[in-house]
C-alpha positions as CSV (number, residue, x, y, z in Angstrom):
1,M,67.3,87.0,103.9
2,G,67.9,84.9,107.0
3,Q,71.3,83.5,106.2
4,N,74.3,85.1,104.6
5,G,73.8,85.6,100.9
6,E,73.8,88.3,98.2
7,I,70.9,90.5,97.2
8,I,70.7,93.1,94.4
9,I,68.5,96.2,95.0
10,K,67.6,98.5,92.1
11,I,67.6,102.1,93.2
12,D,66.4,105.3,91.5
13,G,67.6,108.8,92.3
14,M,71.3,108.3,92.6
15,S,73.5,110.5,90.4
16,C,76.8,111.2,92.0
17,G,79.5,110.0,94.4
18,H,77.7,111.6,97.3
19,C,74.6,109.5,96.5
20,K,76.7,106.4,96.3
21,A,78.3,107.0,99.6
22,A,74.9,107.9,101.3
23,V,73.3,104.7,100.1
24,E,76.2,102.5,101.0
25,K,76.4,103.9,104.5
26,A,72.6,103.5,105.0
27,L,72.8,99.9,103.9
28,R,75.9,99.1,105.9
29,D,74.1,100.4,109.0
30,V,71.4,97.8,108.7
31,A,71.8,94.9,111.1
32,G,73.2,91.8,109.4
33,V,74.8,93.6,106.5
34,I,78.4,92.5,105.8
35,T,79.1,94.6,102.6
36,A,77.2,97.0,100.5
37,E,78.5,98.2,97.1
38,V,76.6,100.7,94.9
39,D,77.1,100.7,91.1
40,L,75.8,104.1,89.8
41,G,75.9,103.0,86.2
42,K,73.6,100.1,86.9
43,K,71.6,102.0,89.5
44,Q,71.8,99.2,91.9
45,A,73.4,98.1,95.2
46,V,74.8,94.6,95.9
47,V,74.4,93.7,99.5
48,T,75.9,90.6,101.3
49,G,74.9,89.4,104.7
50,A,71.8,88.3,106.5
51,A,69.6,91.4,106.5
52,A,65.9,91.4,105.8
53,L,64.9,92.9,102.4
54,S,62.3,95.0,104.2
55,D,65.1,96.5,106.4
56,L,67.3,97.2,103.3
57,R,64.4,98.8,101.4
58,A,63.6,101.0,104.5
59,A,67.2,102.1,104.8
60,V,67.4,103.2,101.2
61,E,64.1,105.0,101.3
62,D,65.0,106.7,104.6
63,A,68.2,108.0,102.9
64,G,66.0,109.7,100.3
65,Y,66.2,107.3,97.4
66,D,63.6,105.0,95.7
67,V,63.8,101.2,95.6
68,V,62.6,99.9,92.2
69,G,60.5,96.7,92.2
């Protein structure tokens, strides 16, 4: 991402509040992330900050979920 902005990540495998919390924590732990909010209904996370997409993808996958696309 390089500079502060917003990115939407589609995620499979989330089904409950625990999943939501786990993904949000994983994303917030990535260097450069300012906020990370998961919407279970839309199966996506909205991340703001200056993190690299590859780092965000790795964080989601390391938490046990699948990035779509």
